[in-house]
C-alpha positions in Angstrom: 3.3 -9.1 38.2 4.5 -12.4 37.2 1.1 -13.7 36.1 0.7 -10.9 34.2 3.4 -11.6 32.1 3.2 -15.7 32.5 0.2 -15.4 30.6 1.0 -13.4 27.8 3.8 -15.7 26.8 2.3 -18.8 27.2 -0.7 -17.2 24.7 2.0 -15.8 22.3 3.5 -18.8 22.4 0.5 -20.7 21.5 -0.3 -18.3 19.0 3.0 -18.9 17.0 2.5 -22.2 17.1 -0.7 -22.6 15.7 0.4 -20.2 13.2 3.2 -22.0 12.3 1.5 -25.2 12.1 -1.4 -24.1 10.2 1.5 -22.4 7.7 3.3 -25.8 7.4 -0.2 -28.2 7.3 -1.8 -26.0 4.5 1.2 -25.8 2.4 0.6 -21.8 2.1 2.1 -19.8 -0.3 0.8 -16.6 -2.0 0.4 -15.6 -5.2 2.2 -12.4 -4.8 5.7 -12.9 -7.4 8.0 -11.5 -4.7 6.9 -14.1 -1.8 7.3 -16.9 -4.2 10.5 -15.5 -5.0 11.6 -14.8 -1.2 11.3 -18.3 -0.1 12.9 -19.8 -3.2 15.9 -17.6 -1.8 15.5 -18.8 1.2 15.5 -22.4 0.4 18.7 -21.7 -1.7 20.4 -20.1 1.1 19.8 -22.8 3.8 21.6 -25.1 1.3 24.7 -22.7 1.9 26.8 -22.7 4.7 26.5 -19.3 6.9 29.9 -18.5 5.4 28.6 -18.0 1.9 24.8 -16.7 2.9 25.9 -13.6 1.2 26.5 -15.3 -2.3 22.6 -15.6 -3.2 22.2 -16.3 -6.9 19.6 -15.9 -9.2 19.4 -19.4 -10.7 17.1 -18.2 -13.7 14.2 -17.6 -11.0 13.6 -13.6 -12.2 13.2 -11.5 -14.8 16.1 -9.3 -13.7 18.9 -12.6 -14.0 21.9 -10.9 -15.0 23.0 -13.3 -17.8 26.5 -12.4 -17.4 26.7 -12.8 -13.6 25.1 -15.7 -11.5 25.0 -13.5 -8.2 22.7 -11.4 -7.0 24.0 -7.8 -7.0 20.9 -5.4 -6.5 19.7 -6.1 -3.1 21.6 -7.1 0.2 20.4 -10.0 1.9 19.6 -8.9 5.3 16.1 -9.8 5.4 17.3 -13.3 4.7 19.6 -13.6 8.0 17.1 -14.9 10.6 14.8 -17.1 7.9 17.9 -19.3 7.2 19.3 -19.6 10.6 15.3 -20.8 11.5 15.5 -23.2 8.5 18.8 -24.7 9.7 17.5 -25.1 12.9 15.3 -27.7 11.1 11.9 -25.0 10.5 10.8 -25.8 6.5 12.8 -23.4 4.8 10.1 -22.9 1.8 7.7 -21.2 5.2 9.8 -19.8 7.4 9.4 -16.1 5.9 5.8 -16.8 6.3 6.1 -17.1 9.7 9.1 -14.7 10.7 6.6 -12.0 9.3 3.7 -12.7 11.6 6.5 -12.3 14.0 7.8 -8.7 12.7 4.0 -7.6 12.4 3.4 -8.6 16.1 6.8 -6.9 17.2 6.8 -4.1 15.0 3.1 -3.0 16.1 3.9 -3.9 19.7 7.2 -1.1 19.3 4.9 1.4 18.1 3.3 1.2 21.0 5.9 2.2 23.2 6.6 4.8 20.9 3.4 6.5 21.0 3.5 6.0 25.1 6.3 8.2 25.5 4.0 11.0 24.0 0.2 10.2 25.1 -1.0 8.4 27.6 -0.6 4.9 27.9 -4.8 4.5 27.7 -4.7 5.9 24.8 -1.4 4.2 23.4 -3.4 0.8 24.3 -6.2 1.9 21.4 -3.3 2.7 19.1 -2.1 -1.1 19.8 -4.9 -2.4 19.0 -6.8 0.1 16.2 -3.5 -0.2 14.0 -4.4 -4.3 13.1 -7.6 -3.0 12.0 -6.4 -0.7 9.5 -6.2 -1.7 5.5 -3.0 -2.3 4.7 -2.9 -4.9 7.8 -5.4 -7.1 6.1 -3.9 -6.6 2.3 -0.6 -7.6 4.0 -1.1 -10.9 5.7 0.8 -13.7 5.5 3.4 -12.9 2.8 7.2 -14.2 2.6 8.7 -10.2 0.9 11.0 -8.1 3.3 8.3 -5.6 4.1 7.7 -6.4 7.5 11.1 -7.0 8.4 11.9 -3.5 7.0 9.5 -1.9 8.9 10.6 -3.5 12.0 14.1 -2.2 11.8 12.7 1.2 11.0 10.3 1.4 14.0 13.0 -0.2 16.2 15.6 2.8 14.9 12.6 5.6 15.9 12.0 4.0 18.8 15.9 3.6 19.8 16.4 7.4 18.7 13.3 8.7 21.0 14.6 6.5 24.2 18.3 7.0 23.3 19.4 8.9 26.9 17.7 5.9 28.6 20.1 3.2 28.9 22.6 1.0 26.8 20.0 -1.3 25.3 18.1 2.0 23.3 21.1 2.5 22.0 22.0 -1.0 21.1 18.6 -1.0 19.4 18.7 2.2 17.5 22.4 1.0 16.1 20.9 -2.2 15.1 17.7 -0.9 13.6 19.5 1.3 11.4 22.0 -0.7 10.2 19.6 -3.8 9.1 17.4 -1.0 8.1 20.1 -0.4 5.2 21.0 -4.6 5.2 17.3 -5.2 4.3 16.7 -2.4 1.9 19.9 -0.5 0.5 20.2 2.9 -0.4 16.3 3.3 -0.2 16.9 3.3 3.5 18.6 6.6 3.5 14.8 7.6 4.5 15.9 7.2 7.7 18.1 10.1 7.9 15.9 12.9 7.6 13.4 11.2 9.9 16.4 11.0 12.3 17.3 14.8 12.0 13.5 15.5 12.7 13.4 13.3 15.9 16.7 15.3 16.9 15.5 18.9 15.9 11.7 18.3 17.8 12.8 16.6 20.7 16.5 17.5 21.4 17.7 20.6 19.6 16.7 22.7 22.7 18.2 20.2 25.6 21.4 22.3 25.8 22.6 19.1 28.4 22.1 16.8 25.6 21.9 18.1 22.1 25.3 17.9 20.8 25.6 14.1 22.3 22.6 12.7 20.7 22.9 14.4 17.0 26.5 12.5 17.6 24.7 9.0 17.3 22.9 9.9 14.5 27.0 10.4 13.1 28.1 7.2 14.8 25.5 5.4 13.0 26.3 6.7 10.3 30.0 5.6 9.9 29.2 2.5 11.8 26.9 1.9 8.4 29.3 2.8 6.7 32.0 0.2 8.2 29.2 -2.4 8.0 29.2 -2.3 4.5 32.6 -1.6 3.9 32.7 -5.3 5.5 30.0 -6.9 3.6 31.6 -5.6 0.1 34.7 -8.1 1.4 32.6 -10.2 2.4 30.7 -10.5 -0.9 33.8 -10.6 -2.6 35.6 -13.3 -0.8 32.9 -15.3 -1.4 31.7 -15.0 -5.2 34.5 -13.1 -6.7 33.0 -10.1 -7.8 32.6 -6.5 -6.5 28.8 -5.4 -4.6 28.3 -2.2 -4.7 29.4 -1.1 -7.9 26.9 -3.4 -9.7 24.5 -2.3 -7.4 24.9 1.6 -8.1 24.6 0.7 -12.1 21.9 -1.6 -11.6 19.3 -0.7 -8.9 20.1 3.1 -8.7 21.2 4.4 -12.4 19.7 1.7 -14.2 16.1 0.8 -12.6 15.2 3.8 -10.5 16.2 6.0 -13.5 15.8 4.8 -16.5 13.0 2.6 -16.2 10.1 4.5 -17.4 6.0 3.9 -16.5 5.2 7.0 -18.4 5.9 9.5 -21.2 4.8 12.3 -19.2 7.7 14.9 -18.5 10.3 14.5 -16.2 8.9 17.1 -13.7 5.2 16.0 -14.4 6.0 12.6 -13.6 7.1 13.3 -10.5 4.1 15.0 -9.5 2.0 12.0 -10.9 4.2 10.5 -8.8 3.7 11.6 -5.6 -0.6 11.7 -6.1 -0.1 8.2 -6.8 1.7 7.4 -3.5 -0.5 9.7 -1.4 -4.3 8.3 -2.7 -2.3 4.7 -1.9 -1.6 6.5 1.5 -4.8 7.6 2.3 -7.0 4.0 1.5 -4.6 2.0 3.3 -5.4 4.3 6.4 -9.2 3.0 6.1 -11.8 2.9 7.8 -9.6 5.3 10.2 -8.9 8.6 8.0 -12.4 8.3 6.8 -13.8 8.4 10.6 -11.5 11.2 10.9 -13.0 13.3 8.7 -16.8 12.7 9.7 -14.9 13.6 13.3 -13.8 17.2 12.1 -16.7 17.5 10.0 -18.7 17.0 13.0 -16.2 19.2 15.2 -16.7 22.2 12.5 -20.6 22.1 12.8 -20.7 22.6 15.9 -17.4 25.1 16.5 -16.6 26.6 12.9 -12.9 25.4 12.8 -10.9 22.8 12.5 -8.3 24.0 15.3 -6.7 21.0 16.8 -6.3 21.2 20.3 -3.7 18.8 21.0 -1.1 18.6 23.7 2.6 19.9 23.3 3.4 16.4 23.5 1.4 14.9 21.1 2.0 17.9 19.0 5.5 16.2 19.0 4.2 12.6 17.8 2.3 14.3 15.2 5.5 16.2 13.7 7.8 12.9 13.8 5.0 11.1 12.2 4.1 13.4 9.4 7.4 13.8 8.5 8.1 10.3 8.2 5.1 9.5 6.0 6.2 12.6 3.7 9.9 12.1 3.2 9.0 8.5 2.0 6.1 9.4 0.0 8.6 12.2 -1.6 11.8 10.2 -1.6 9.9 6.9 -3.9 7.9 9.7 -5.8 11.5 10.4 -7.8 12.0 7.1 -9.0 10.3 6.2 -12.5 9.5 2.6 -10.7 6.0 2.8 -9.1 4.4 0.3 -6.7 2.2 0.4 -3.4 4.7 -1.9 -1.9 7.4 0.6 -2.0 6.1 2.6 0.9 4.8 0.1 3.2 6.5 1.6 5.7 4.7 5.3 5.3 0.8 3.4 5.7 1.5 2.3 9.3 2.9 5.7 10.4 0.6 7.8 8.7 -2.3 5.3 10.5 -0.7 6.4 13.6 -0.9 9.3 12.6 -4.8 9.8 11.6 -5.5 7.6 15.2 -3.7 9.8 17.8 -5.8 13.1 16.1 -8.9 10.8 16.0 -8.8 9.6 19.8 -9.1 13.2 20.7 -12.5 13.8 18.6 -13.9 10.4 18.5 -17.1 10.2 20.8 -16.9 6.4 19.8 -13.1 5.8 20.3 -13.2 7.3 23.9 -16.1 5.6 25.1 -13.6 2.7 23.7 -11.1 3.7 25.4 -12.5 3.8 28.6 -13.8 0.6 28.6 -10.0 -0.3 27.5 -9.0 1.0 31.0 -11.3 -1.0 32.9 -10.8 -4.4 31.1 -7.3 -4.3 29.2 -5.0 -7.3 29.5 -1.9 -7.8 27.8 -3.2 -11.1 27.0 -6.2 -9.8 24.8 -4.4 -7.8 23.0 -2.5 -11.1 21.8 -5.6 -13.2 21.3 -7.0 -10.4 19.4 -4.0 -10.6 16.8 -4.3 -14.1 16.4 -7.7 -13.9 15.6 -7.2 -11.2 13.0 -4.2 -13.6 11.4 -6.3 -16.7 11.6 -9.2 -14.9 9.9 -7.7 -12.7 7.7 -5.5 -16.0 6.2 -9.1 -17.8 6.0 -10.3 -14.4 4.1 -7.5 -15.0 1.6 -8.4 -18.5 0.6 -12.1 -18.2 0.7 -12.7 -14.9 -0.9 -9.5 -14.3 -3.5 -10.0 -18.1 -4.9 -8.2 -20.0 -2.5 -7.1 -22.6 -5.2 -4.5 -20.0 -6.4 -2.8 -19.6 -3.0 -1.8 -23.4 -2.1 0.9 -25.7 -3.2 -0.1 -28.9 -4.0 
């Protein structure tokens, strides 16, 4: 048992050290605008005392700069807490977000594995741990410094914490921390968590007489904990800057950009339908290659049985409904906005990939053979080496395939 823990820890330390060294020595910086902006924000906040961390300033770094107010009041700063702390400990501030996002990626994939393991056999969950790293979205979002990876870590932690809410105090803490940090990172858009949590409660707990009221109480407690956190955030912001935060946040982010910014001349309802199809198409594309393999497997099944009926175990069906609900809620919520961007539904891509893989494992003979191999050969350290290999090769792919000179800072 000790050997099974020590070796993966050594490999994890080696892997993260190599990634950190590669990022620093090569002075990596993504072309993507948000990544460049967030690295500058991290450097700015690193130079402030921690008690003034909430006072993030535009300093003319973005087109969204408010000419009447120097402070950023359309985003909360939850995603900057840990990069700033890391930078204050000596890590170069312009690279701390890149490094931490690689750690967040490892963590949220592992958390998804832990959640999936609650509904399917461990051997099948292990395939998720490997195969999820081969989906398209996992390559296209390698080495970025924006908030999507941290947000997904918070969302996944909240879901795992609620799924295992009756298994000890640590899962209750995980649930509360993940819930609150989801809002501190994404703001009001994290409201997607509430229908997702209620759906988990309905699927898992509504028929458990002894626990159903206690478990729904945890959703209510987390909501009031969030309100208290946001109230303290407002007081903190006003104490540091002298300006209100949430008054401006709703005016700029909710009633301004999300509603007034227009990307089309379509009528209102037609535009929302177009938005839904836009995000659904991105969801399917980012599920490659697994969604294509699923279509092929289902076609073969239909050819042999003349039926698409999915004979899934009861527990697996519960997971399928939870994941499907997450994807639907995320797509519908962000389709209401007049602003479109592929990254807005980043968490939905991973949930959809897991959903596809859960069904695919049941019907793909190739994955079933691979599963038997994993049962006899898999060790935790191999997964870490596999992840490290993907991180390095995808980062090099960015350099060689997309014009490396545009990605590196002189």
